[in-house]
Backbone as JSON, one array per atom type, in Angstrom:
{
  "sequence": "MKKLLPILLALIGTGAGVGAGIFLAPSHDAAPAGDEHAAPDAAGDGHGAPHAEPAADGHGEAADDHGGGGGDGHGGGGNEFVKLNSQFVVPVVNGDRIQALVVLSLSLEVVAGGTEIVYAREPKLRDVILRVLFDHANIGGFEGNFTEARRLEILRRSLMEAARNVMGSTVKDVLITEIARQDN",
  "N": [[19.06, -59.11, 71.23], [20.5, -60.71, 69.47], [19.13, -60.48, 67.08], [19.42, -57.82, 66.54], [22.12, -57.37, 66.08], [22.95, -58.31, 63.38], [21.56, -56.42, 61.82], [22.64, -54.03, 62.74], [25.32, -54.43, 61.96], [24.97, -54.5, 59.19], [24.1, -51.89, 58.7], [26.34, -50.43, 59.55], [28.24, -51.46, 57.77], [27.1, -50.63, 55.34], [27.16, -47.86, 55.67], [29.95, -47.48, 55.89], [30.71, -48.4, 53.37], [29.44, -46.56, 51.64], [30.63, -44.21, 52.56], [33.34, -44.76, 51.94], [33.08, -44.96, 49.18], [32.34, -42.34, 48.47], [34.56, -40.96, 49.4], [36.65, -42.09, 47.89], [35.87, -41.76, 45.27], [36.32, -40.38, 41.98], [36.6, -36.89, 41.59], [33.93, -34.93, 40.45], [33.83, -32.28, 40.49], [36.22, -31.14, 39.93], [36.85, -29.66, 37.66], [36.03, -26.35, 36.57], [32.61, -25.36, 36.91], [31.38, -24.3, 34.65], [32.76, -25.37, 32.48], [31.93, -28.0, 31.9], [29.56, -27.79, 30.57], [30.09, -26.45, 28.31], [30.15, -24.79, 25.11], [30.11, -26.55, 21.93], [33.28, -27.9, 20.94], [36.08, -26.91, 18.8], [36.23, -29.0, 16.98], [33.63, -29.68, 16.71], [32.1, -31.76, 17.85], [30.13, -31.69, 19.71], [30.53, -32.12, 22.39], [31.17, -30.99, 25.74], [34.0, -29.4, 27.32], [35.22, -31.34, 29.23], [34.76, -33.84, 28.07], [35.65, -33.74, 25.49], [38.36, -33.77, 25.02], [40.95, -35.62, 23.6], [42.65, -38.6, 24.63], [46.09, -38.8, 25.75], [47.34, -40.82, 24.36], [46.19, -40.82, 21.9], [43.93, -42.28, 21.23], [41.43, -41.26, 21.52], [39.98, -41.46, 23.88], [37.8, -40.53, 26.53], [38.62, -37.92, 28.77], [37.77, -38.11, 31.34], [38.03, -40.17, 33.13], [36.22, -42.28, 33.08], [36.29, -44.7, 31.79], [36.72, -44.44, 29.04], [35.69, -43.27, 25.77], [34.24, -43.86, 22.92], [36.64, -44.23, 21.58], [37.33, -46.78, 20.94], [37.28, -47.87, 18.49], [34.78, -48.56, 17.62], [33.14, -46.58, 16.82], [31.88, -44.43, 18.62], [30.09, -42.34, 18.31], [29.75, -39.85, 19.56], [28.83, -40.19, 22.16], [28.4, -39.84, 25.74], [29.83, -40.56, 28.97], [28.51, -41.16, 32.1], [29.17, -41.2, 35.41], [27.49, -42.55, 38.09], [26.78, -40.89, 41.12], [27.2, -42.12, 43.74], [28.01, -45.31, 45.24], [26.19, -48.42, 44.92], [24.73, -50.34, 47.4], [23.97, -53.57, 48.17], [22.17, -55.8, 50.06], [22.67, -59.29, 50.63], [20.49, -61.64, 51.43], [19.96, -64.43, 53.49], [17.69, -66.6, 54.53], [16.75, -65.26, 57.49], [18.83, -63.56, 57.92], [21.5, -61.3, 57.1], [23.67, -62.27, 54.73], [25.73, -61.37, 53.11], [27.19, -58.39, 51.63], [26.84, -56.66, 48.64], [28.61, -54.46, 46.66], [28.33, -52.02, 44.24], [29.46, -50.01, 41.52], [28.21, -47.87, 39.1], [28.05, -46.72, 35.72], [26.63, -44.7, 33.17], [26.16, -44.86, 29.69], [25.38, -42.32, 27.61], [23.55, -40.32, 25.21], [25.05, -37.56, 23.46], [25.08, -34.66, 25.39], [23.4, -35.66, 27.31], [24.16, -35.8, 29.95], [23.32, -33.84, 31.84], [20.61, -34.45, 32.02], [20.66, -36.98, 33.17], [21.72, -36.41, 35.76], [19.69, -34.75, 36.67], [17.56, -36.49, 36.9], [18.47, -38.37, 38.64], [17.7, -39.27, 41.36], [15.28, -40.76, 40.9], [16.25, -42.57, 39.03], [18.2, -43.95, 40.55], [16.5, -45.19, 42.37], [14.98, -47.02, 40.75], [17.07, -48.59, 39.82], [18.08, -49.67, 42.2], [15.88, -51.26, 42.88], [15.99, -53.2, 40.85], [18.49, -54.33, 41.47], [18.0, -55.36, 44.05], [16.01, -57.24, 43.44], [17.54, -58.93, 41.81], [19.37, -59.88, 43.68], [17.59, -61.25, 45.35], [16.77, -63.4, 43.76], [18.95, -64.93, 43.76], [21.1, -64.04, 42.28], [23.54, -62.97, 43.12], [24.84, -65.02, 44.33], [27.28, -67.63, 44.69], [29.31, -67.96, 41.8], [29.06, -65.04, 40.94], [30.09, -63.28, 39.13], [30.13, -64.41, 36.69], [29.91, -64.39, 33.15], [27.37, -64.78, 31.89], [25.55, -64.37, 34.0], [26.13, -61.7, 34.69], [25.4, -60.48, 32.31], [22.64, -60.85, 32.29], [22.01, -59.24, 34.49], [22.95, -56.73, 33.55], [21.22, -56.36, 31.35], [18.75, -56.15, 32.66], [19.23, -53.85, 34.2], [19.6, -52.0, 32.17], [17.06, -51.96, 30.97], [15.58, -50.9, 33.11], [16.82, -48.38, 33.39], [16.2, -47.25, 30.93], [13.45, -47.05, 31.21], [13.22, -44.85, 32.84], [14.84, -42.89, 31.62], [14.46, -43.04, 28.9], [15.37, -43.11, 25.42], [17.73, -41.79, 25.79], [19.62, -43.13, 27.26], [22.2, -45.26, 26.37], [23.72, -47.44, 27.19], [24.41, -49.44, 30.11], [26.95, -49.54, 32.39], [28.8, -51.67, 34.41], [31.03, -50.69, 36.55], [32.47, -51.26, 38.82], [32.45, -53.99, 41.08], [31.87, -55.75, 44.02], [31.85, -58.24, 46.58], [31.16, -58.63, 49.95], [31.38, -60.97, 52.33], [29.73, -61.88, 55.35]],
  "CA": [[20.38, -58.66, 70.82], [20.94, -61.51, 68.34], [18.49, -59.96, 65.88], [19.88, -56.46, 66.35], [23.51, -57.36, 65.62], [23.09, -58.29, 61.92], [21.06, -55.15, 61.29], [23.65, -53.04, 63.08], [26.47, -54.67, 61.1], [24.6, -54.09, 57.84], [24.09, -50.43, 58.66], [27.73, -49.98, 59.64], [28.86, -51.8, 56.49], [26.55, -49.75, 54.32], [27.73, -46.52, 55.91], [31.36, -47.52, 55.55], [30.82, -48.52, 51.91], [29.06, -45.28, 51.04], [31.69, -43.26, 52.91], [34.52, -45.07, 51.14], [32.77, -44.61, 47.79], [32.39, -40.89, 48.34], [35.94, -40.53, 49.63], [37.54, -42.58, 46.84], [35.34, -41.48, 43.93], [36.94, -39.24, 41.32], [35.82, -35.68, 41.78], [33.29, -34.33, 39.29], [33.9, -30.84, 40.69], [37.6, -30.71, 39.73], [36.85, -28.64, 36.63], [35.02, -25.33, 36.83], [31.27, -25.82, 36.54], [31.03, -23.84, 33.32], [33.44, -26.14, 31.45], [31.24, -29.23, 31.54], [28.42, -27.5, 29.71], [30.59, -25.48, 27.35], [29.7, -24.96, 23.73], [30.92, -27.56, 21.23], [34.65, -27.49, 20.67], [36.36, -26.59, 17.4], [35.96, -30.18, 16.15], [32.2, -29.71, 16.49], [31.49, -33.04, 18.2], [29.0, -31.48, 20.61], [30.87, -32.38, 23.79], [31.79, -29.94, 26.52], [35.44, -29.56, 27.47], [35.73, -32.53, 29.88], [34.59, -35.05, 27.28], [36.11, -33.55, 24.13], [39.8, -33.93, 24.93], [41.42, -36.98, 23.36], [43.69, -39.05, 25.56], [47.44, -38.56, 25.28], [47.75, -41.9, 23.46], [45.58, -40.58, 20.62], [42.82, -43.18, 20.94], [40.17, -40.55, 21.61], [39.23, -41.77, 25.09], [37.39, -39.37, 27.32], [39.6, -37.6, 29.8], [37.06, -37.99, 32.61], [38.29, -41.36, 33.95], [35.03, -43.13, 33.14], [36.42, -45.89, 30.98], [36.88, -44.2, 27.61], [34.48, -42.89, 25.1], [34.22, -43.83, 21.48], [37.94, -44.43, 21.0], [37.61, -48.2, 20.87], [37.16, -48.31, 17.12], [33.41, -48.95, 17.34], [32.37, -45.4, 16.43], [31.06, -44.06, 19.75], [29.02, -41.47, 17.86], [29.57, -38.69, 20.4], [28.19, -40.51, 23.42], [29.08, -39.44, 26.96], [29.75, -41.52, 30.06], [28.14, -40.48, 33.34], [29.33, -42.05, 36.59], [26.52, -42.21, 39.12], [27.53, -40.27, 42.21], [27.65, -42.98, 44.84], [27.89, -46.74, 44.99], [24.97, -49.12, 45.31], [25.0, -51.39, 48.38], [22.85, -54.51, 48.1], [22.32, -56.91, 51.0], [22.32, -60.63, 50.2], [19.82, -62.19, 52.6], [19.76, -65.87, 53.51], [16.78, -66.81, 55.66], [16.43, -63.98, 58.13], [20.05, -62.82, 58.23], [22.27, -60.78, 55.98], [24.8, -63.15, 54.48], [26.8, -60.62, 52.45], [26.85, -57.12, 51.02], [27.43, -56.46, 47.33], [28.78, -53.04, 46.4], [28.5, -51.8, 42.8], [29.52, -48.68, 40.95], [27.65, -47.91, 37.75], [28.11, -45.56, 34.84], [25.69, -44.78, 32.06], [26.53, -44.28, 28.41], [24.22, -41.54, 27.18], [23.76, -39.51, 24.01], [25.69, -36.28, 23.72], [24.22, -33.71, 26.07], [22.52, -36.35, 28.24], [24.68, -35.79, 31.32], [22.45, -33.02, 32.7], [19.35, -35.17, 32.21], [20.93, -38.05, 34.14], [21.82, -35.85, 37.1], [18.38, -34.2, 37.05], [16.66, -37.61, 37.21], [19.23, -39.38, 39.39], [16.97, -39.95, 42.45], [14.36, -41.75, 40.32], [17.1, -43.57, 38.41], [18.78, -44.77, 41.63], [15.42, -46.01, 42.92], [14.67, -48.17, 39.89], [18.26, -49.45, 39.77], [18.09, -50.43, 43.45], [14.84, -52.3, 42.79], [16.54, -54.27, 40.01], [19.57, -54.99, 42.21], [17.4, -56.15, 45.12], [15.39, -58.4, 42.8], [18.63, -59.81, 41.37], [19.88, -60.53, 44.89], [16.56, -62.16, 45.87], [16.68, -64.61, 42.95], [20.23, -65.64, 43.87], [22.05, -63.54, 41.28], [24.83, -62.66, 43.72], [25.34, -66.23, 44.98], [28.27, -68.4, 43.93], [30.13, -67.22, 40.84], [28.17, -63.98, 40.49], [30.73, -62.5, 38.06], [30.05, -65.18, 35.44], [29.44, -63.51, 32.06], [25.92, -64.95, 31.67], [24.83, -63.7, 35.1], [26.3, -60.25, 34.56], [24.63, -60.03, 31.15], [21.25, -60.77, 32.75], [21.92, -58.05, 35.33], [23.08, -55.55, 32.69], [20.0, -56.22, 30.57], [17.72, -55.65, 33.58], [19.58, -52.48, 34.54], [19.36, -51.2, 30.97], [15.61, -51.8, 30.84], [15.15, -49.98, 34.16], [17.32, -47.04, 33.06], [15.42, -46.75, 29.78], [12.12, -46.69, 31.69], [13.32, -43.51, 33.42], [15.56, -41.94, 30.77], [14.13, -43.2, 27.48], [16.47, -43.46, 24.52], [18.93, -41.06, 26.16], [20.59, -44.11, 27.75], [22.66, -46.21, 25.35], [24.24, -48.64, 27.84], [24.69, -49.38, 31.54], [28.25, -50.15, 32.61], [29.15, -52.03, 35.78], [32.44, -50.31, 36.59], [33.06, -51.93, 39.98], [31.54, -54.88, 41.8], [32.55, -56.52, 45.07], [30.97, -58.88, 47.56], [31.75, -58.8, 51.28], [30.63, -61.93, 53.11], [29.78, -61.68, 56.81]],
  "C": [[20.86, -59.42, 69.59], [20.35, -60.99, 67.03], [18.99, -58.55, 65.56], [21.28, -56.41, 65.75], [23.64, -57.41, 64.1], [22.62, -56.99, 61.29], [22.08, -54.05, 61.54], [24.88, -53.2, 62.19], [26.18, -54.24, 59.66], [24.62, -52.57, 57.7], [25.5, -49.86, 58.7], [28.45, -50.26, 58.33], [28.39, -50.91, 55.37], [27.14, -48.35, 54.46], [29.19, -46.45, 55.53], [31.55, -47.6, 54.04], [30.49, -47.21, 51.2], [30.14, -44.23, 51.33], [32.94, -43.5, 52.1], [34.29, -44.71, 49.68], [32.85, -43.11, 47.55], [33.83, -40.4, 48.45], [36.84, -40.89, 48.46], [37.08, -42.26, 45.43], [36.09, -40.32, 43.3], [36.03, -38.04, 41.4], [35.24, -35.19, 40.47], [33.42, -32.82, 39.36], [35.31, -30.31, 40.45], [37.68, -29.61, 38.68], [35.82, -27.58, 37.01], [33.69, -25.75, 36.25], [30.91, -25.42, 35.12], [31.64, -24.69, 32.21], [32.64, -27.34, 31.0], [30.11, -28.99, 30.56], [28.81, -26.46, 28.67], [30.03, -25.77, 25.96], [30.57, -26.01, 23.05], [32.3, -27.01, 20.91], [34.85, -27.26, 19.18], [36.08, -27.77, 16.48], [34.47, -30.34, 15.9], [31.55, -31.02, 16.87], [30.4, -32.91, 19.24], [29.31, -31.75, 22.06], [31.38, -31.12, 24.46], [33.25, -30.27, 26.71], [35.88, -30.85, 28.14], [35.67, -33.78, 29.0], [35.23, -34.94, 25.9], [37.6, -33.83, 23.97], [40.17, -35.38, 24.64], [42.51, -37.31, 24.37], [45.05, -38.82, 24.92], [47.89, -39.63, 24.29], [47.06, -41.8, 22.11], [44.42, -41.5, 20.28], [41.47, -42.52, 21.11], [39.37, -40.9, 22.85], [38.88, -40.5, 25.81], [38.38, -39.17, 28.43], [38.96, -37.54, 31.17], [37.17, -39.22, 33.47], [37.06, -42.23, 34.11], [35.11, -44.26, 32.14], [36.48, -45.65, 29.48], [35.57, -43.83, 26.97], [34.64, -42.83, 23.6], [35.56, -44.09, 20.84], [38.28, -45.89, 20.85], [37.45, -48.74, 19.45], [35.74, -48.72, 16.74], [32.55, -47.75, 16.99], [31.41, -44.97, 17.5], [29.95, -43.09, 19.41], [28.76, -40.31, 18.79], [28.84, -38.97, 21.69], [29.04, -40.04, 24.59], [28.92, -40.53, 28.0], [29.53, -40.75, 31.35], [28.26, -41.47, 34.48], [28.31, -41.61, 37.63], [27.26, -41.89, 40.41], [28.0, -41.19, 43.32], [27.37, -44.44, 44.5], [26.52, -47.25, 45.42], [25.37, -50.25, 46.24], [23.76, -52.28, 48.46], [23.08, -55.63, 49.11], [21.91, -58.23, 50.35], [21.79, -61.34, 51.43], [19.64, -63.69, 52.43], [18.92, -66.18, 54.75], [16.39, -65.47, 56.24], [17.68, -63.19, 58.51], [20.76, -62.37, 56.96], [23.55, -61.6, 55.85], [26.0, -62.38, 53.92], [26.26, -59.26, 52.0], [27.57, -57.05, 49.67], [27.45, -54.96, 47.06], [29.09, -52.88, 44.91], [28.65, -50.31, 42.52], [29.05, -48.79, 39.51], [27.91, -46.6, 37.02], [27.1, -45.79, 33.73], [26.33, -44.18, 30.82], [25.27, -43.61, 27.87], [24.57, -40.78, 25.9], [24.43, -38.2, 24.42], [24.69, -35.31, 24.32], [23.3, -34.34, 27.1], [22.96, -36.31, 29.68], [23.76, -35.01, 32.26], [21.14, -33.74, 33.0], [19.53, -36.28, 33.24], [20.97, -37.49, 35.55], [20.49, -35.26, 37.58], [17.43, -35.31, 37.5], [17.32, -38.68, 38.08], [18.47, -40.01, 40.55], [16.02, -41.04, 41.94], [15.16, -42.9, 39.7], [17.71, -44.51, 39.46], [17.72, -45.69, 42.23], [15.14, -47.23, 42.05], [15.86, -49.11, 39.78], [18.34, -50.28, 41.04], [17.04, -51.53, 43.44], [15.35, -53.48, 41.97], [17.62, -55.05, 40.77], [19.02, -55.85, 43.35], [16.72, -57.4, 44.56], [16.44, -59.41, 42.37], [19.21, -60.57, 42.56], [18.88, -61.57, 45.4], [16.41, -63.43, 45.04], [18.01, -65.38, 42.94], [21.28, -65.18, 42.88], [23.42, -63.22, 41.82], [25.4, -63.83, 44.52], [26.39, -66.88, 44.1], [29.12, -67.52, 43.04], [29.28, -66.12, 40.2], [28.79, -63.12, 39.4], [30.78, -63.27, 36.74], [29.39, -64.31, 34.37], [27.94, -63.6, 31.85], [25.12, -64.22, 32.75], [24.94, -62.19, 35.0], [25.52, -59.7, 33.37], [23.14, -59.91, 31.51], [21.06, -59.51, 33.59], [22.01, -56.79, 34.48], [21.8, -55.3, 31.89], [18.87, -55.65, 31.43], [17.97, -54.2, 33.95], [19.3, -51.54, 33.37], [17.87, -50.92, 30.78], [15.09, -50.8, 31.87], [15.58, -48.55, 33.85], [16.53, -46.44, 31.9], [14.0, -46.37, 30.19], [12.11, -45.28, 32.27], [13.83, -42.49, 32.41], [15.18, -42.01, 29.28], [15.36, -43.54, 26.66], [17.74, -42.66, 24.78], [20.01, -42.03, 26.6], [20.91, -45.1, 26.65], [23.16, -47.5, 25.97], [24.43, -48.37, 29.33], [25.97, -50.17, 31.76], [28.44, -50.44, 34.1], [30.65, -51.78, 35.89], [33.18, -50.93, 37.77], [32.0, -52.82, 40.6], [32.36, -55.69, 42.79], [31.52, -57.08, 46.02], [31.75, -59.08, 48.85], [30.88, -59.75, 52.07], [30.8, -61.63, 54.6], [30.38, -62.88, 57.46]]
}
């Protein structure tokens, strides 16, 4: 029973985290399906309707609630932001027991028109990302001050390399949009 309890708690925690992520995630289905893959708008930037609308403040952020797109003054060049559908849950193991669970949400910055490619390859992409996250957990990356800039940069670099192995140059950046650790 002592060995079964941590596994049971991990499964319940994982299920609760995934359920909460699905429940609280912004809906990608809010707009009609045809709008996302619409022809380029009048400005000719190559984006479908959800990504072409500038924010009300005039900074050109994407209206899809994925952290903005190109309106930061750095010349986004028509890139799109794709939020991966569900969160990643990573167990932090100490000895033979699960010490904590780390929950992450990721988005990918991709070239214009890359959204469909991301969703088509998402199972493979999630697999390689989980491998990177498990490796990061196994080397102690989620121990102590895991949000330190240097540690997160190492993780981002590893995630970027993994995403590029699956997606090629379609992926421009990997964004960690949410990260939390729940200790047992």
